ZABA-297550 format. One record per residue (C-alpha): residue number from 0; residue in one letter; x, y, z. Coordinates in steps of 0.1 Angstrom, whole numbers. Example, Ala and Ser with C-alpha at 12.3 -4.5 7.8 and 13.67 -1.06 7.14 Angstrom:
2
- num,residu,east,north,up
- 0,A,123,-45,78
- 1,S,137,-11,71
***
This chain:
318
- num,residu,east,north,up
- 0,M,267,2426,-306
- 1,S,281,2425,-341
- 2,R,312,2441,-356
- 3,V,303,2459,-389
- 4,A,326,2455,-419
- 5,L,337,2492,-416
- 6,H,362,2490,-445
- 7,S,339,2474,-470
- 8,G,330,2498,-498
- 9,S,365,2514,-496
- 10,W,392,2488,-490
- 11,Y,372,2461,-508
- 12,S,338,2457,-524
- 13,E,307,2458,-503
- 14,N,287,2440,-530
- 15,E,285,2403,-522
- 16,T,285,2391,-559
- 17,E,313,2414,-570
- 18,L,335,2406,-540
- 19,D,329,2368,-544
- 20,D,338,2370,-581
- 21,Q,370,2390,-573
- 22,L,381,2365,-546
- 23,S,373,2336,-570
- 24,C,394,2352,-597
- 25,W,424,2358,-575
- 26,L,422,2323,-561
- 27,S,421,2307,-595
- 28,S,450,2329,-606
- 29,A,471,2316,-577
- 30,T,493,2289,-591
- 31,T,492,2255,-574
- 32,T,530,2250,-577
- 33,I,559,2271,-564
- 34,N,594,2264,-577
- 35,G,581,2231,-591
- 36,Q,566,2220,-558
- 37,A,528,2218,-552
- 38,L,512,2240,-526
- 39,P,503,2219,-496
- 40,T,468,2206,-491
- 41,A,474,2190,-457
- 42,D,492,2198,-425
- 43,V,489,2236,-430
- 44,R,484,2251,-396
- 45,A,490,2288,-402
- 46,I,494,2314,-429
- 47,I,509,2348,-432
- 48,S,486,2371,-453
- 49,P,487,2408,-461
- 50,H,461,2433,-451
- 51,A,462,2462,-475
- 52,G,433,2471,-498
- 53,Y,424,2442,-521
- 54,A,434,2463,-552
- 55,Y,469,2460,-539
- 56,S,471,2428,-519
- 57,G,442,2407,-531
- 58,Q,463,2384,-553
- 59,A,490,2380,-526
- 60,A,464,2370,-500
- 61,A,449,2344,-524
- 62,Y,482,2325,-524
- 63,A,481,2323,-486
- 64,F,444,2314,-482
- 65,K,446,2288,-510
- 66,C,465,2267,-485
- 67,L,435,2265,-461
- 68,Q,423,2230,-470
- 69,N,416,2214,-436
- 70,P,382,2196,-437
- 71,S,382,2192,-399
- 72,I,388,2228,-391
- 73,K,368,2241,-361
- 74,R,385,2273,-350
- 75,V,406,2301,-367
- 76,F,428,2324,-347
- 77,I,434,2357,-364
- 78,L,464,2377,-351
- 79,G,465,2413,-364
- 80,P,488,2442,-354
- 81,S,472,2473,-338
- 82,H,475,2503,-361
- 83,H,454,2529,-342
- 84,V,458,2523,-304
- 85,Y,489,2516,-283
- 86,L,488,2482,-266
- 87,R,515,2466,-245
- 88,G,497,2433,-247
- 89,C,470,2416,-267
- 90,A,432,2424,-268
- 91,L,401,2403,-275
- 92,S,368,2414,-291
- 93,A,336,2417,-272
- 94,C,315,2410,-303
- 95,R,295,2379,-310
- 96,T,298,2380,-348
- 97,Y,319,2397,-374
- 98,E,301,2408,-405
- 99,T,314,2404,-441
- 100,P,296,2411,-473
- 101,L,297,2374,-479
- 102,G,282,2363,-446
- 103,N,289,2365,-409
- 104,L,315,2347,-388
- 105,T,309,2336,-352
- 106,L,334,2343,-325
- 107,D,345,2315,-301
- 108,H,338,2330,-267
- 109,D,346,2298,-248
- 110,T,382,2299,-261
- 111,M,383,2337,-256
- 112,D,371,2333,-220
- 113,A,399,2308,-214
- 114,L,424,2332,-228
- 115,T,410,2360,-207
- 116,A,413,2339,-176
- 117,T,451,2338,-181
- 118,G,451,2375,-171
- 119,H,471,2385,-202
- 120,F,444,2396,-225
- 121,T,423,2428,-223
- 122,P,390,2436,-240
- 123,M,387,2457,-272
- 124,S,362,2485,-274
- 125,Q,337,2484,-302
- 126,S,353,2514,-319
- 127,V,388,2500,-317
- 128,D,376,2467,-330
- 129,E,358,2483,-360
- 130,E,385,2508,-369
- 131,E,413,2482,-371
- 132,H,417,2468,-406
- 133,S,444,2442,-400
- 134,I,419,2416,-389
- 135,E,390,2427,-410
- 136,M,409,2423,-443
- 137,Q,413,2386,-436
- 138,L,376,2379,-431
- 139,P,362,2378,-466
- 140,Y,389,2354,-478
- 141,L,384,2333,-446
- 142,Y,346,2332,-451
- 143,K,351,2323,-488
- 144,M,375,2294,-480
- 145,L,354,2281,-452
- 146,K,323,2281,-475
- 147,I,343,2260,-500
- 148,L,349,2235,-472
- 149,G,313,2237,-461
- 150,K,325,2250,-427
- 151,E,314,2287,-428
- 152,T,287,2282,-401
- 153,S,304,2256,-379
- 154,T,339,2271,-377
- 155,K,344,2299,-351
- 156,I,370,2326,-350
- 157,V,393,2341,-323
- 158,P,404,2376,-333
- 159,I,434,2388,-314
- 160,L,447,2424,-316
- 161,V,484,2423,-310
- 162,G,501,2453,-295
- 163,A,537,2466,-295
- 164,L,551,2436,-276
- 165,S,585,2433,-260
- 166,D,605,2402,-267
- 167,K,595,2388,-233
- 168,R,558,2393,-241
- 169,E,561,2378,-275
- 170,K,575,2347,-259
- 171,L,547,2347,-233
- 172,Y,519,2349,-258
- 173,G,537,2323,-280
- 174,E,537,2299,-250
- 175,L,500,2306,-243
- 176,L,490,2300,-279
- 177,A,512,2270,-286
- 178,P,487,2244,-274
- 179,Y,461,2258,-298
- 180,L,487,2258,-327
- 181,A,494,2221,-319
- 182,D,458,2211,-323
- 183,H,451,2200,-359
- 184,D,415,2214,-357
- 185,N,428,2249,-353
- 186,F,442,2273,-379
- 187,F,461,2306,-375
- 188,V,460,2336,-398
- 189,I,489,2360,-392
- 190,S,481,2394,-406
- 191,S,511,2414,-419
- 192,D,523,2436,-447
- 193,F,561,2438,-453
- 194,C,583,2468,-460
- 195,H,566,2502,-459
- 196,W,592,2523,-478
- 197,G,593,2561,-484
- 198,T,595,2594,-466
- 199,R,558,2592,-457
- 200,F,567,2561,-437
- 201,R,599,2577,-423
- 202,Y,618,2547,-437
- 203,T,642,2550,-466
- 204,F,665,2520,-460
- 205,Y,689,2513,-489
- 206,S,717,2488,-494
- 207,P,733,2476,-526
- 208,D,742,2444,-510
- 209,D,723,2411,-516
- 210,K,722,2407,-478
- 211,P,712,2441,-467
- 212,S,717,2436,-430
- 213,T,754,2433,-436
- 214,Y,756,2467,-452
- 215,P,727,2488,-440
- 216,G,722,2524,-449
- 217,N,697,2550,-462
- 218,V,690,2560,-498
- 219,Q,701,2596,-489
- 220,D,736,2582,-481
- 221,F,743,2572,-517
- 222,K,751,2596,-545
- 223,V,744,2568,-570
- 224,H,722,2537,-566
- 225,P,739,2505,-580
- 226,L,706,2488,-576
- 227,P,672,2503,-583
- 228,I,655,2512,-551
- 229,Y,627,2487,-556
- 230,R,652,2459,-560
- 231,A,670,2469,-528
- 232,I,636,2468,-510
- 233,E,630,2434,-524
- 234,N,664,2422,-512
- 235,L,656,2436,-477
- 236,D,622,2418,-476
- 237,R,636,2385,-490
- 238,E,664,2384,-465
- 239,G,637,2387,-438
- 240,M,616,2361,-455
- 241,G,645,2337,-457
- 242,I,652,2342,-420
- 243,L,616,2335,-411
- 244,E,618,2302,-431
- 245,T,644,2291,-406
- 246,L,618,2297,-378
- 247,S,645,2313,-357
- 248,Y,630,2339,-334
- 249,D,664,2352,-323
- 250,E,676,2356,-359
- 251,F,644,2374,-369
- 252,T,646,2399,-340
- 253,H,683,2405,-348
- 254,Y,674,2412,-384
- 255,L,648,2437,-373
- 256,D,672,2454,-349
- 257,V,698,2459,-377
- 258,T,674,2469,-405
- 259,S,644,2483,-387
- 260,N,623,2468,-416
- 261,T,588,2483,-413
- 262,I,570,2449,-412
- 263,C,538,2460,-395
- 264,G,529,2425,-384
- 265,R,563,2418,-368
- 266,H,547,2412,-334
- 267,P,521,2387,-346
- 268,I,548,2370,-366
- 269,G,570,2370,-335
- 270,V,543,2354,-314
- 271,L,539,2327,-341
- 272,L,576,2319,-340
- 273,C,576,2317,-302
- 274,A,546,2294,-304
- 275,V,565,2271,-328
- 276,E,594,2269,-303
- 277,H,570,2255,-277
- 278,L,556,2228,-299
- 279,R,564,2193,-288
- 280,V,573,2181,-323
- 281,R,605,2173,-341
- 282,P,620,2204,-357
- 283,E,621,2187,-391
- 284,N,583,2182,-389
- 285,V,577,2220,-389
- 286,A,583,2242,-420
- 287,L,574,2278,-430
- 288,R,576,2286,-467
- 289,F,569,2318,-486
- 290,V,549,2314,-518
- 291,Y,543,2350,-531
- 292,Y,559,2384,-530
- 293,A,548,2417,-546
- 294,Q,552,2455,-541
- 295,S,525,2481,-545
- 296,S,548,2500,-569
- 297,S,583,2499,-582
- 298,V,601,2527,-564
- 299,K,628,2544,-584
- 300,T,633,2578,-566
- 301,I,631,2590,-530
- 302,R,599,2609,-539
- 303,E,580,2576,-543
- 304,S,568,2551,-518
- 305,S,556,2514,-517
- 306,V,543,2487,-495
- 307,S,554,2451,-499
- 308,Y,532,2420,-496
- 309,A,544,2385,-488
- 310,S,524,2353,-483
- 311,A,535,2322,-465
- 312,Y,522,2289,-450
- 313,L,533,2269,-419
- 314,T,530,2231,-419
- 315,I,532,2208,-389
- 316,A,535,2172,-400
- 317,S,512,2148,-382
***
């Protein structure tokens, strides 16, 4: 059974040549240095990548996937949030292959069987699998990078649909996945957009403070806006990004409690943070760094809306 690329032709091109050219262009446009430091080519074990239509997030995703340089890669875990069905836990695909316009990716059912045996993973139906975009949007870039490495046929994938997890369950899944994160032959893709701002998202957070969590509010509460709304949104996201770079799960959950920032992949990100806490490595040998940030539009009034995209990589020194 194969999962069709349901969002090709709408969220991204269904034409193999056109899509490949677009991905190549975005990858070549992704600079190799951030703040004077070179993007890592070794020890990258995970990335955070957006999952909007490529017209909006294609460039952002390129910065994340450009960090996939592991020549010994054998397995890729893709953790995406569930947008269409309510899940209290995590679900696994029943498909054997995932289609992309560039080529098909094979699922690792041995690993998925081992996860199922823990009793904490449920199966996904074919319709839920195909309708969810958070995992699918990572696949063309993943195939592209694996092909560059000559690993597109030998590397298998483990797609995991992540539900609305409690803190306790995020810690549980983090513990279950930690041994896989510790293995240098594995790679994790964490699928997430950042702030979804506007009345259509029922989220109009606004703070004129550089650290929004210390002075939270809504745009309707202010007669004047000392900061443009889009700048306040960026401050909100960048505070969260800075907290994530500390790798503190407790600080990240506190930030979300205070700001309610609409980071749709907050649960996959939470699972990653919890997995890091279970790694048997020195804290100084693990680092998470953001390398790109953008917004779909620069919001100036409450009538407008935007979605933010942030890309990051996680390194674990050998």
